[in-house]
All heavy atoms as an XYZ file, in Angstrom:
866
protein
N      -9.724     15.279    -29.864
C      -9.886     14.887    -28.417
C     -10.363     13.454    -28.369
O     -11.150     13.060    -29.172
C     -10.881     15.730    -27.706
C     -10.448     17.169    -27.488
C     -11.502     17.801    -26.710
C     -11.353     19.322    -26.669
N     -12.441     20.010    -26.000
N      -9.892     12.786    -27.397
C     -10.365     11.385    -27.221
C     -10.323     10.955    -25.780
O      -9.539     11.505    -25.017
C      -9.676     10.434    -28.121
O      -8.294     10.352    -27.735
N     -11.139     10.025    -25.428
C     -11.000      9.323    -24.216
C     -10.702      7.864    -24.528
O     -10.400      7.547    -25.624
C     -12.339      9.394    -23.423
O     -13.366      8.664    -24.087
N     -10.653      7.006    -23.471
C     -10.337      5.607    -23.751
C     -11.274      4.924    -24.756
O     -10.827      4.055    -25.475
C     -10.338      4.866    -22.423
N     -12.487      5.290    -24.782
C     -13.440      4.612    -25.730
C     -14.098      5.489    -26.728
O     -14.697      5.009    -27.673
C     -14.569      4.002    -24.852
O     -15.235      5.026    -24.113
C     -14.032      2.960    -23.904
N     -14.013      6.783    -26.624
C     -14.664      7.659    -27.630
C     -13.825      8.822    -27.989
O     -12.830      9.153    -27.246
C     -16.055      8.119    -27.139
O     -15.837      9.050    -26.105
N     -14.134      9.384    -29.133
C     -13.361     10.525    -29.704
C     -14.222     11.637    -30.130
O     -15.403     11.460    -30.306
C     -12.536     10.017    -30.935
C     -11.705      8.786    -30.681
N     -10.467      8.848    -30.168
C     -12.020      7.506    -30.765
C      -9.991      7.629    -29.992
N     -10.892      6.759    -30.388
N     -13.622     12.810    -30.330
C     -14.309     13.908    -30.918
C     -13.727     14.096    -32.315
O     -12.510     14.174    -32.458
C     -14.147     15.173    -30.081
O     -14.747     14.966    -28.805
C     -14.845     16.352    -30.719
N     -14.579     14.296    -33.304
C     -14.235     14.397    -34.674
C     -14.718     15.776    -35.205
O     -15.870     16.126    -34.875
C     -14.792     13.270    -35.437
C     -14.486     13.287    -36.914
S     -15.208     11.730    -37.531
C     -15.698     12.263    -39.136
N     -13.918     16.482    -35.955
C     -14.399     17.765    -36.516
C     -14.791     17.473    -37.981
O     -14.098     16.838    -38.735
C     -13.251     18.758    -36.526
C     -12.620     19.069    -35.110
C     -11.502     20.042    -35.280
C     -13.693     19.526    -34.163
N     -15.967     17.912    -38.287
C     -16.606     17.747    -39.622
C     -16.586     19.031    -40.429
O     -17.284     19.990    -40.086
C     -18.027     17.223    -39.489
C     -18.781     16.854    -40.732
C     -18.385     17.015    -42.030
C     -20.038     16.327    -40.802
N     -19.306     16.581    -42.911
C     -20.415     16.152    -42.221
C     -21.005     15.894    -39.913
C     -21.647     15.672    -42.592
C     -22.222     15.407    -40.317
C     -22.472     15.266    -41.648
N     -15.739     19.059    -41.469
C     -15.702     20.221    -42.367
C     -16.175     19.817    -43.686
O     -15.968     18.641    -44.136
C     -14.224     20.717    -42.514
C     -13.728     21.268    -41.172
C     -12.893     20.470    -40.313
C     -13.986     22.536    -40.801
C     -12.453     20.930    -39.195
C     -13.482     23.034    -39.625
C     -12.692     22.260    -38.815
O     -12.251     22.708    -37.687
N     -16.777     20.666    -44.524
C     -17.013     22.101    -44.229
C     -18.345     22.367    -43.392
O     -18.712     23.516    -43.220
C     -17.169     22.700    -45.658
C     -17.709     21.572    -46.470
C     -17.114     20.326    -45.895
N     -18.971     21.307    -42.898
C     -20.185     21.536    -42.106
C     -19.878     22.309    -40.842
O     -20.754     22.956    -40.219
C     -20.832     20.184    -41.731
C     -22.280     20.340    -41.286
C     -23.000     19.064    -41.276
C     -23.750     18.696    -42.525
N     -24.573     19.657    -43.153
N     -18.660     22.289    -40.303
C     -18.192     23.047    -39.155
C     -18.932     22.654    -37.919
O     -19.506     23.417    -37.159
C     -18.306     24.582    -39.371
C     -17.345     25.053    -40.455
C     -17.330     26.573    -40.575
N     -17.314     27.318    -39.333
C     -16.248     27.548    -38.508
N     -15.110     26.982    -38.811
N     -16.478     28.273    -37.447
N     -18.903     21.318    -37.595
C     -19.446     20.802    -36.346
C     -18.420     19.892    -35.726
O     -17.627     19.233    -36.410
C     -20.820     20.056    -36.540
C     -21.896     20.968    -37.054
C     -20.679     18.842    -37.493
N     -18.497     19.791    -34.383
C     -17.714     18.833    -33.632
C     -18.615     17.693    -33.328
O     -19.696     17.871    -32.809
C     -17.163     19.460    -32.346
N     -18.117     16.499    -33.582
C     -18.941     15.238    -33.309
C     -18.305     14.545    -32.150
O     -17.180     14.057    -32.269
C     -19.012     14.411    -34.516
C     -19.515     15.001    -35.831
C     -19.300     14.072    -37.020
C     -20.998     15.346    -35.642
N     -18.993     14.480    -30.989
C     -18.413     13.823    -29.853
C     -19.060     12.460    -29.711
O     -20.226     12.242    -30.161
C     -18.630     14.672    -28.583
O     -20.004     14.929    -28.332
N     -18.457     11.537    -28.997
C     -18.942     10.210    -28.798
C     -18.613      9.263    -29.956
O     -19.227      8.213    -30.080
N     -17.660      9.604    -30.823
C     -17.315      8.724    -31.932
C     -16.528      7.537    -31.435
O     -15.558      7.737    -30.684
C     -16.490      9.509    -32.992
C     -16.045      8.604    -34.108
C     -17.304     10.685    -33.501
N     -16.917      6.344    -31.815
C     -16.198      5.162    -31.397
C     -16.090      4.106    -32.489
O     -16.768      4.290    -33.579
C     -16.866      4.531    -30.164
O     -18.146      3.957    -30.561
N     -15.405      3.087    -32.260
C     -15.247      1.994    -33.300
C     -16.662      1.440    -33.551
O     -16.982      0.994    -34.672
C     -14.326      0.917    -32.824
C     -12.874      1.261    -33.012
C     -11.998      0.068    -32.614
O     -12.253     -1.045    -33.087
O     -10.977      0.290    -31.933
N     -17.425      1.388    -32.525
C     -18.746      0.788    -32.710
C     -19.786      1.551    -33.489
O     -20.802      0.977    -33.993
N     -19.529      2.835    -33.640
C     -20.486      3.686    -34.411
C     -19.882      4.355    -35.596
O     -20.586      5.119    -36.330
C     -21.233      4.674    -33.527
C     -20.273      5.748    -32.879
O     -19.216      5.911    -33.434
N     -20.704      6.203    -31.721
N     -18.620      4.082    -35.941
C     -17.996      4.822    -36.999
C     -18.590      4.496    -38.376
O     -18.762      5.369    -39.207
C     -16.445      4.526    -37.040
C     -15.727      5.510    -37.983
C     -16.139      3.142    -37.419
C     -15.680      6.901    -37.486
N     -19.067      3.276    -38.586
C     -19.688      2.912    -39.840
C     -20.954      3.737    -40.096
O     -21.116      4.294    -41.168
C     -19.993      1.441    -39.901
C     -19.839      0.810    -41.273
C     -19.961     -0.680    -41.290
O     -18.990     -1.316    -40.734
O     -20.882     -1.179    -41.863
N     -21.802      3.789    -39.057
C     -23.040      4.545    -39.239
C     -22.734      6.020    -39.407
O     -23.443      6.793    -40.095
C     -23.968      4.291    -38.056
N     -21.702      6.520    -38.673
C     -21.324      7.945    -38.745
C     -20.887      8.260    -40.157
O     -21.188      9.331    -40.679
C     -20.165      8.219    -37.740
C     -19.615      9.637    -37.829
C     -20.701     10.670    -37.497
C     -18.490      9.763    -36.827
N     -20.136      7.412    -40.807
C     -19.658      7.660    -42.135
C     -20.842      7.664    -43.104
O     -20.803      8.437    -44.107
C     -18.595      6.533    -42.568
C     -17.239      6.707    -41.828
C     -16.348      5.510    -42.207
C     -16.608      8.020    -42.081
N     -21.846      6.949    -42.846
C     -23.080      7.029    -43.725
C     -23.685      8.407    -43.586
O     -24.016      9.083    -44.576
C     -24.121      5.923    -43.303
C     -25.452      6.187    -44.000
C     -23.576      4.538    -43.673
N     -23.795      8.897    -42.340
C     -24.358     10.279    -42.081
C     -23.520     11.256    -42.811
O     -24.075     12.239    -43.452
C     -24.404     10.538    -40.596
N     -22.199     11.179    -42.710
C     -21.331     12.164    -43.384
C     -21.441     12.060    -44.913
O     -21.618     13.044    -45.582
C     -19.861     11.977    -42.895
C     -19.725     12.363    -41.439
C     -18.887     12.651    -43.787
C     -18.405     11.991    -40.818
N     -21.478     10.839    -45.411
C     -21.617     10.654    -46.855
C     -22.946     11.165    -47.368
O     -22.994     11.704    -48.488
N     -23.979     11.088    -46.566
C     -25.306     11.691    -46.951
C     -25.436     13.102    -46.587
O     -26.347     13.815    -46.843
C     -26.396     10.922    -46.213
C     -26.533      9.497    -46.649
C     -27.099      9.265    -48.041
O     -27.909     10.082    -48.462
O     -26.677      8.350    -48.714
N     -24.377     13.683    -45.916
C     -24.387     15.165    -45.451
C     -25.582     15.411    -44.615
O     -26.272     16.418    -44.894
C     -24.275     16.042    -46.700
C     -23.892     17.488    -46.265
O     -23.232     17.649    -45.253
O     -24.250     18.387    -47.051
N     -25.885     14.580    -43.630
C     -27.136     14.649    -42.934
C     -26.929     14.405    -41.481
O     -26.796     13.267    -41.030
C     -28.120     13.666    -43.504
C     -29.536     13.827    -42.898
O     -29.749     14.503    -41.897
N     -30.555     13.225    -43.612
N     -27.057     15.481    -40.625
C     -26.859     15.363    -39.189
C     -27.974     14.491    -38.559
O     -27.707     13.941    -37.473
C     -26.845     16.772    -38.518
C     -25.602     17.605    -38.780
C     -25.830     19.022    -38.318
C     -24.421     16.959    -38.045
N     -29.100     14.483    -39.216
C     -30.232     13.677    -38.651
C     -29.922     12.196    -38.661
O     -30.533     11.385    -37.977
C     -31.531     13.888    -39.388
C     -32.056     15.308    -39.225
O     -31.768     15.907    -38.166
O     -32.668     15.837    -40.196
N     -28.913     11.747    -39.406
C     -28.572     10.303    -39.526
C     -27.433      9.920    -38.527
O     -26.996      8.788    -38.612
C     -28.154      9.987    -40.929
C     -29.139     10.194    -42.055
C     -28.541      9.834    -43.376
C     -30.382      9.228    -41.720
N     -27.045     10.862    -37.695
C     -25.972     10.523    -36.754
C     -26.407      9.321    -35.892
O     -27.488      9.208    -35.400
C     -25.647     11.750    -35.789
C     -24.945     12.901    -36.445
C     -24.779     14.013    -35.511
C     -23.596     12.459    -37.111
N     -25.452      8.369    -35.627
C     -25.835      7.246    -34.801
C     -26.021      7.607    -33.373
O     -25.559      8.663    -32.857
C     -24.580      6.296    -34.949
C     -23.469      7.211    -35.398
C     -24.127      8.343    -36.111
N     -26.684      6.747    -32.623
C     -26.942      6.995    -31.161
C     -25.633      7.157    -30.418
O     -24.668      6.456    -30.687
C     -27.712      5.841    -30.604
C     -28.183      6.004    -29.209
C     -29.013      4.898    -28.675
O     -29.760      4.254    -29.480
O     -28.942      4.608    -27.459
N     -25.584      8.133    -29.551
C     -24.369      8.342    -28.803
C     -23.460      9.420    -29.404
O     -22.484      9.838    -28.760
N     -23.671      9.822    -30.650
C     -22.832     10.825    -31.249
C     -23.686     12.192    -31.228
O     -24.751     12.232    -31.634
C     -22.498     10.477    -32.717
C     -21.817     11.651    -33.352
C     -21.648      9.250    -32.759
N     -23.045     13.190    -30.637
C     -23.646     14.468    -30.504
C     -22.889     15.467    -31.403
O     -21.651     15.398    -31.511
C     -23.616     14.973    -29.037
N     -23.677     16.419    -32.002
C     -23.062     17.406    -32.890
C     -23.161     18.799    -32.220
O     -24.271     19.126    -31.694
C     -23.721     17.437    -34.227
N     -22.117     19.570    -32.230
C     -22.118     20.926    -31.681
C     -21.432     21.808    -32.708
O     -20.382     21.493    -33.232
C     -21.372     20.974    -30.310
N     -22.090     22.990    -33.053
C     -21.415     23.865    -34.013
C     -20.117     24.395    -33.567
O     -19.938     24.690    -32.294
C     -22.488     25.011    -34.165
C     -23.441     24.844    -33.052
C     -23.309     23.462    -32.477
N     -19.210     24.496    -34.504
C     -17.899     25.131    -34.167
C     -17.954     26.653    -34.291
O     -18.596     27.201    -35.208
C     -16.828     24.591    -35.105
C     -16.451     23.139    -34.945
C     -15.579     22.719    -36.169
C     -15.701     22.944    -33.674
N     -17.423     27.307    -33.274
C     -17.416     28.750    -33.341
C     -15.998     29.237    -33.612
O     -15.025     28.462    -33.346
C     -17.953     29.322    -32.039
C     -19.398     29.008    -31.854
C     -19.913     29.661    -30.532
C     -21.420     29.552    -30.516
N     -21.983     28.630    -29.765
N     -15.800     30.409    -34.135
C     -14.509     30.895    -34.380
C     -13.953     30.465    -35.690
O     -14.688     30.081    -36.575
N     -12.595     30.442    -35.837
C     -11.930     30.100    -36.992
C     -10.968     28.875    -36.794
O     -10.375     28.842    -35.742
C     -11.099     31.319    -37.499
O     -11.977     32.358    -37.776
C     -10.327     30.993    -38.756
N     -10.961     27.965    -37.716
C     -10.048     26.833    -37.640
C      -9.053     26.856    -38.795
O      -9.472     27.113    -39.920
C     -10.847     25.580    -37.705
C     -11.647     25.366    -36.451
O     -11.035     24.990    -35.422
O     -12.849     25.533    -36.482
N      -7.754     26.688    -38.467
C      -6.768     26.695    -39.474
C      -6.184     25.245    -39.430
O      -5.735     24.797    -38.467
C      -5.561     27.671    -39.170
C      -6.158     29.105    -39.051
C      -4.504     27.567    -40.211
C      -5.174     30.136    -38.532
N      -6.369     24.555    -40.611
C      -5.887     23.209    -40.728
C      -4.584     23.179    -41.553
O      -4.546     23.645    -42.735
C      -6.968     22.374    -41.503
C      -8.381     22.472    -40.977
C      -9.307     21.623    -41.819
C      -8.494     22.075    -39.535
N      -3.519     22.682    -40.950
C      -2.242     22.635    -41.625
C      -1.770     21.198    -41.801
O      -1.713     20.443    -40.893
C      -1.170     23.394    -40.752
C       0.124     23.413    -41.498
C      -1.641     24.807    -40.384
N      -1.571     20.861    -43.074
C      -1.062     19.519    -43.408
C       0.412     19.370    -42.891
O       1.212     20.138    -43.207
C      -1.146     19.245    -44.874
S      -0.556     17.584    -45.314
N       0.527     18.307    -42.059
C       1.883     17.928    -41.539
C       2.264     16.505    -41.808
O       3.066     15.952    -41.099
C       1.853     18.210    -40.005
S       1.611     19.952    -39.526
N       1.630     15.914    -42.816
C       1.756     14.532    -43.185
C       2.984     14.225    -43.946
O       3.041     14.237    -45.143
C       0.503     14.061    -43.874
C       0.381     12.607    -43.998
N      -0.486     12.001    -44.897
C       1.009     11.602    -43.360
C      -0.419     10.636    -44.748
N       0.507     10.437    -43.865
N       4.135     13.985    -43.246
C       5.366     13.784    -43.841
C       5.443     12.556    -44.758
O       6.143     12.597    -45.807
C       6.454     13.678    -42.765
C       7.918     13.454    -43.267
C       8.898     13.356    -42.194
N       8.753     12.049    -41.559
C       8.629     11.857    -40.233
N       8.793     12.939    -39.464
N       8.479     10.738    -39.718
N       4.772     11.474    -44.401
C       4.800     10.325    -45.220
C       4.140     10.436    -46.546
O       4.464      9.798    -47.536
C       4.189      9.082    -44.421
C       5.045      8.622    -43.262
C       4.461      7.498    -42.535
O       3.212      7.486    -42.312
N       5.213      6.561    -42.136
N       3.189     11.329    -46.642
C       2.426     11.591    -47.886
C       3.162     12.513    -48.780
O       3.258     12.385    -49.965
C       1.012     12.119    -47.575
C       0.220     12.418    -48.797
C      -0.088     11.157    -49.625
N      -0.861     11.521    -50.769
C      -0.300     11.807    -51.957
N       0.975     11.808    -52.121
N      -1.096     12.034    -52.979
N       3.792     13.570    -48.128
C       4.487     14.558    -48.887
C       5.580     15.182    -47.969
O       5.249     15.839    -46.952
C       3.498     15.638    -49.378
C       4.164     16.601    -50.406
O       5.289     17.022    -50.147
O       3.492     16.968    -51.354
N       6.827     14.979    -48.346
C       7.886     15.543    -47.476
C       7.858     17.023    -47.300
O       8.198     17.540    -46.191
C       9.250     15.117    -48.107
N       7.302     17.717    -48.265
C       7.168     19.179    -48.146
C       6.240     19.561    -46.978
O       6.464     20.491    -46.240
C       6.713     19.884    -49.457
C       7.748     19.819    -50.577
C       7.166     20.231    -51.830
N       6.214     19.244    -52.408
C       6.588     18.350    -53.266
N       7.800     18.302    -53.758
N       5.687     17.488    -53.691
N       5.122     18.810    -46.866
C       4.133     19.058    -45.786
C       4.750     18.702    -44.458
O       4.540     19.379    -43.452
C       2.869     18.201    -46.012
S       1.944     18.793    -47.431
N       5.571     17.609    -44.466
C       6.239     17.210    -43.198
C       7.243     18.229    -42.741
O       7.430     18.365    -41.535
N       7.867     18.919    -43.662
C       8.852     19.932    -43.278
C       8.114     21.283    -43.025
O       8.382     21.907    -41.916
C       9.876     20.145    -44.411
C      10.823     21.289    -44.154
C      11.853     21.120    -43.256
C      10.630     22.522    -44.770
C      12.700     22.156    -42.975
C      11.462     23.595    -44.463
C      12.490     23.421    -43.557
O      13.330     24.457    -43.296
N       7.357     21.798    -43.951
C       6.745     23.086    -43.836
C       5.554     23.139    -42.824
O       5.374     24.127    -42.185
C       6.204     23.562    -45.201
S       7.456     23.808    -46.408
N       4.767     22.075    -42.728
C       3.638     22.119    -41.843
C       3.942     22.423    -40.383
O       3.348     23.415    -39.863
N       4.874     21.737    -39.770
C       5.168     22.089    -38.352
C       5.705     23.516    -38.186
O       5.437     24.231    -37.215
C       6.232     21.070    -37.920
C       5.924     19.940    -38.790
C       5.459     20.499    -40.106
N       6.490     23.954    -39.204
C       6.985     25.396    -39.165
C       5.786     26.341    -39.233
O       5.692     27.337    -38.442
C       7.970     25.659    -40.329
C       8.307     27.117    -40.372
C       9.154     24.710    -40.101
N       4.857     26.117    -40.162
C       3.648     26.936    -40.236
C       2.802     26.940    -38.995
O       2.324     28.009    -38.542
C       2.793     26.462    -41.517
C       3.336     26.833    -42.846
C       2.613     26.066    -43.930
C       3.353     28.392    -43.082
N       2.607     25.749    -38.417
C       1.891     25.671    -37.187
C       2.488     26.494    -36.090
O       1.820     27.308    -35.429
C       1.733     24.204    -36.687
C       1.204     24.129    -35.257
C       0.803     23.451    -37.636
N       3.811     26.396    -35.960
C       4.538     27.174    -34.919
C       4.368     28.688    -35.142
O       4.125     29.484    -34.244
C       6.029     26.790    -34.886
N       4.472     29.092    -36.452
C       4.285     30.528    -36.762
C       2.929     30.998    -36.518
O       2.707     32.110    -36.051
C       4.774     30.766    -38.213
C       6.272     30.700    -38.412
C       6.993     31.767    -37.526
O       6.612     32.918    -37.503
O       7.992     31.343    -36.907
N       1.874     30.227    -36.921
C       0.519     30.685    -36.627
C       0.288     30.735    -35.128
O      -0.265     31.786    -34.673
C      -0.488     29.594    -37.182
C      -0.829     29.723    -38.681
C      -0.565     28.714    -39.538
C      -1.370     30.944    -39.152
C      -0.906     28.830    -40.921
C      -1.722     31.101    -40.466
C      -1.459     30.044    -41.395
N       0.736     29.799    -34.368
C       0.542     29.827    -32.922
C       1.204     31.051    -32.334
O       0.717     31.656    -31.446
C       0.957     28.534    -32.235
C       0.051     27.396    -32.621
C       0.484     26.025    -32.112
O       1.677     25.846    -31.810
O      -0.362     25.121    -32.043
N       2.440     31.322    -32.809
C       3.196     32.552    -32.299
C       2.430     33.852    -32.569
O       2.216     34.637    -31.737
C       4.587     32.555    -32.864
C       5.455     33.657    -32.342
C       6.887     33.475    -32.906
C       7.124     34.547    -33.911
N       8.401     34.556    -34.589
N       2.003     33.953    -33.810
C       1.242     35.139    -34.277
C      -0.058     35.290    -33.473
O      -0.482     36.383    -33.185
C       1.041     35.167    -35.738
C       2.204     35.465    -36.592
C       2.786     36.858    -36.283
O       2.012     37.809    -36.223
O       4.073     36.969    -36.171
N      -0.735     34.169    -33.269
C      -2.015     34.259    -32.601
C      -1.989     34.598    -31.160
O      -2.970     34.875    -30.546
C      -2.807     32.865    -32.761
C      -3.231     32.598    -34.269
C      -3.725     31.197    -34.347
C      -4.235     33.570    -34.733
N      -0.781     34.639    -30.580
C      -0.599     35.069    -29.214
C      -0.732     36.620    -29.152
O      -1.015     37.181    -28.073
C       0.742     34.717    -28.654
C       0.830     33.205    -28.405
C      -0.144     32.741    -27.345
O      -0.360     33.381    -26.325
O      -0.788     31.699    -27.623
N      -0.601     37.312    -30.283
C      -0.725     38.801    -30.308
C      -2.138     39.182    -29.959
O      -3.093     38.659    -30.460
C      -0.378     39.239    -31.767
C      -0.200     40.750    -31.828
O      -1.169     41.511    -31.400
O       0.809     41.191    -32.412
N      -2.230     40.182    -29.079
C      -3.552     40.642    -28.624
C      -4.471     41.068    -29.735
O      -5.690     40.901    -29.664
C      -3.267     41.838    -27.668
C      -1.840     41.548    -27.214
C      -1.172     40.849    -28.350
N      -3.950     41.575    -30.855
C      -4.788     42.038    -31.924
C      -5.552     40.920    -32.573
O      -6.695     41.073    -33.043
C      -4.017     42.800    -33.038
C      -3.067     41.974    -33.806
C      -2.283     42.840    -34.810
C      -1.243     42.018    -35.419
N      -0.327     42.827    -36.235
N      -4.995     39.694    -32.546
C      -5.714     38.503    -33.009
C      -6.675     37.892    -31.988
O      -7.743     37.404    -32.371
C      -4.768     37.447    -33.516
C      -3.967     37.904    -34.659
C      -2.603     38.155    -34.628
C      -4.600     38.146    -35.949
C      -1.879     38.565    -35.715
C      -3.865     38.612    -37.005
C      -2.466     38.771    -36.851
O      -1.740     39.238    -37.938
N      -6.329     37.977    -30.668
C      -7.210     37.499    -29.691
C      -8.565     38.229    -29.635
O      -9.565     37.682    -29.419
C      -6.557     37.640    -28.334
C      -5.306     36.714    -28.177
C      -5.223     36.129    -26.827
C      -4.059     35.325    -26.685
N      -4.378     33.958    -26.781
N      -8.502     39.512    -30.050
C      -9.753     40.321    -30.054
C     -10.656     39.843    -31.245
O     -11.858     40.116    -31.183
C      -9.410     41.818    -30.266
N     -10.157     39.124    -32.253
C     -10.923     38.711    -33.408
C     -11.775     37.461    -33.079
O     -12.580     37.073    -33.913
C     -10.007     38.394    -34.568
N     -11.592     36.906    -31.924
C     -12.347     35.683    -31.570
C     -11.473     34.482    -31.495
O     -10.207     34.562    -31.705
N     -12.072     33.302    -31.242
C     -11.337     32.071    -31.103
C     -10.774     31.627    -32.417
O     -11.493     31.518    -33.391
C     -12.211     31.060    -30.519
C     -11.461     29.778    -30.120
C     -12.342     28.817    -29.361
O     -13.488     29.095    -29.072
O     -11.831     27.713    -29.045
N      -9.479     31.391    -32.437
C      -8.810     30.831    -33.669
C      -8.040     29.558    -33.166
O      -7.209     29.727    -32.212
C      -7.847     31.813    -34.349
C      -7.130     31.217    -35.486
C      -8.531     33.063    -34.680
N      -8.263     28.440    -33.794
C      -7.611     27.223    -33.428
C      -6.766     26.731    -34.613
O      -7.164     26.823    -35.751
C      -8.636     26.136    -33.122
C      -9.419     26.443    -31.855
C     -10.633     25.460    -31.709
N     -11.577     25.535    -32.755
C     -12.605     26.489    -32.830
N     -12.739     27.361    -31.891
N     -13.395     26.511    -33.886
N      -5.583     26.172    -34.341
C      -4.664     25.670    -35.343
C      -4.597     24.196    -35.114
O      -4.319     23.716    -33.994
C      -3.266     26.287    -35.283
C      -2.372     25.706    -36.349
C      -3.373     27.823    -35.425
N      -4.827     23.375    -36.209
C      -4.781     21.892    -36.119
C      -3.806     21.317    -37.120
O      -3.738     21.816    -38.266
C      -6.178     21.338    -36.489
C      -7.363     21.871    -35.801
N      -7.671     21.471    -34.540
C      -8.236     22.908    -36.066
C      -8.749     22.151    -34.104
N      -9.041     23.059    -35.089
N      -3.014     20.378    -36.612
C      -2.160     19.622    -37.523
C      -3.012     18.502    -38.086
O      -3.654     17.801    -37.354
C      -0.960     18.997    -36.765
C       0.030     20.001    -36.216
C       1.152     19.305    -35.479
C       2.122     20.225    -34.926
N       3.146     19.626    -34.076
N      -3.035     18.361    -39.406
C      -3.952     17.366    -40.060
C      -3.136     16.530    -41.072
O      -1.978     16.901    -41.389
C      -5.152     18.051    -40.737
C      -5.976     18.778    -39.770
C      -4.745     18.955    -41.871
N      -3.734     15.506    -41.534
C      -3.118     14.630    -42.608
C      -3.285     15.358    -43.935
O      -3.937     16.456    -43.985
C      -3.704     13.269    -42.606
O      -5.111     13.349    -42.910
N      -2.832     14.806    -44.996
C      -2.807     15.460    -46.244
C      -4.176     15.873    -46.704
O      -5.097     15.084    -46.601
C      -2.167     14.415    -47.246
C      -1.621     15.071    -48.431
N      -0.484     15.925    -48.343
C      -1.916     15.035    -49.754
C      -0.119     16.325    -49.556
N      -0.960     15.828    -50.439
N      -4.269     17.073    -47.197
C      -5.582     17.643    -47.600
C      -5.808     17.672    -49.083
O      -6.759     18.274    -49.568
C      -5.800     19.083    -46.977
C      -5.849     19.015    -45.522
C      -4.672     20.009    -47.427
N      -4.893     17.065    -49.817
C      -5.062     17.005    -51.317
C      -3.941     17.784    -52.047
O      -3.309     18.572    -51.469
N      -3.913     17.446    -53.327
C      -2.938     18.128    -54.128
C      -1.561     17.533    -53.948
O      -1.336     16.662    -53.152
N      -0.694     18.005    -54.762
C       0.719     17.551    -54.700
C       1.606     18.787    -54.814
O       1.215     19.865    -54.464
C       0.948     16.555    -55.771
C       0.176     15.254    -55.587
N       0.488     14.311    -54.644
C      -0.959     14.844    -56.216
C      -0.357     13.358    -54.649
N      -1.260     13.599    -55.630
N       2.743     18.637    -55.325
C       3.745     19.682    -55.541
C       3.069     21.008    -55.880
O       2.229     21.126    -56.784
C       4.676     19.243    -56.658
C       5.851     20.195    -56.722
C       6.765     19.574    -57.839
C       8.021     20.430    -57.923
N       8.964     19.897    -58.921
N       3.378     22.014    -55.118
C       2.895     23.399    -55.229
C       1.397     23.549    -54.733
O       0.838     24.612    -54.819
C       3.015     23.955    -56.593
C       4.430     23.794    -57.105
C       4.697     23.075    -58.258
C       5.496     24.411    -56.483
C       5.977     22.883    -58.761
C       6.825     24.271    -56.982
C       7.048     23.488    -58.064
O       8.314     23.425    -58.533
N       0.745     22.491    -54.199
C      -0.539     22.649    -53.716
C      -0.478     23.286    -52.318
O       0.519     23.085    -51.554
C      -1.244     21.289    -53.575
N      -1.437     24.089    -52.010
C      -1.528     24.650    -50.651
C      -1.648     23.584    -49.553
O      -2.360     22.585    -49.819
N      -1.050     23.816    -48.433
C      -1.248     22.813    -47.398
C      -1.870     23.436    -46.147
O      -1.788     22.947    -45.054
C       0.098     22.124    -47.041
C       1.100     23.034    -46.366
O       0.974     24.316    -46.421
N       2.093     22.517    -45.735
N      -2.649     24.600    -46.381
C      -3.274     25.222    -45.281
C      -4.720     25.468    -45.720
O      -4.950     26.039    -46.860
C      -2.642     26.544    -44.874
C      -3.454     27.261    -43.825
C      -1.204     26.324    -44.395
N      -5.718     25.112    -44.902
C      -7.149     25.448    -45.151
C      -7.624     26.256    -44.022
O      -7.304     25.929    -42.831
C      -7.964     24.156    -45.287
C      -7.628     23.230    -46.363
C      -8.480     21.950    -46.318
C      -7.881     23.842    -47.814
N      -8.352     27.292    -44.277
C      -8.901     28.143    -43.210
C     -10.428     28.079    -43.309
O     -11.052     28.434    -44.368
C      -8.433     29.626    -43.327
C      -9.036     30.459    -42.246
C      -6.883     29.613    -43.290
N     -11.051     27.731    -42.167
C     -12.509     27.707    -42.072
C     -12.900     28.754    -41.039
O     -12.461     28.727    -39.893
C     -13.057     26.352    -41.670
C     -12.988     25.321    -42.731
C     -11.942     24.383    -42.825
C     -13.951     25.292    -43.707
C     -11.920     23.480    -43.790
C     -13.920     24.297    -44.727
C     -12.844     23.385    -44.707
O     -12.770     22.480    -45.742
N     -13.729     29.719    -41.435
C     -14.159     30.755    -40.549
C     -15.684     30.947    -40.591
O     -16.372     30.422    -41.424
N     -16.133     31.840    -39.706
C     -17.604     32.127    -39.724
C     -18.041     32.836    -40.942
O     -17.292     33.397    -41.687
C     -17.777     32.980    -38.498
C     -16.446     33.389    -38.045
C     -15.395     32.537    -38.714
């Protein structure tokens, strides 16, 4: 999510949403992330724990054509399946299109973070 001047960033595996991220505080934010320390967050950045499950799907076609092809198909299938009431009862599940998450040929392009 973003507004004209600030953005919300998801921090994994810490599982927090960081709001108020901007060009002016990104350098200090990266220090906090590098130190794995929420206490070092710059002024104006707020952290809120993520609830539910997040599914990250690599859709980065420029990095790996397989991800560019398979990623959007997987996102569509996850979203279709998650409409089923049996999954809605399990709690909040979000699907995110993300850039390359590592690995190459035959590497998984889906990461699941849950409670």
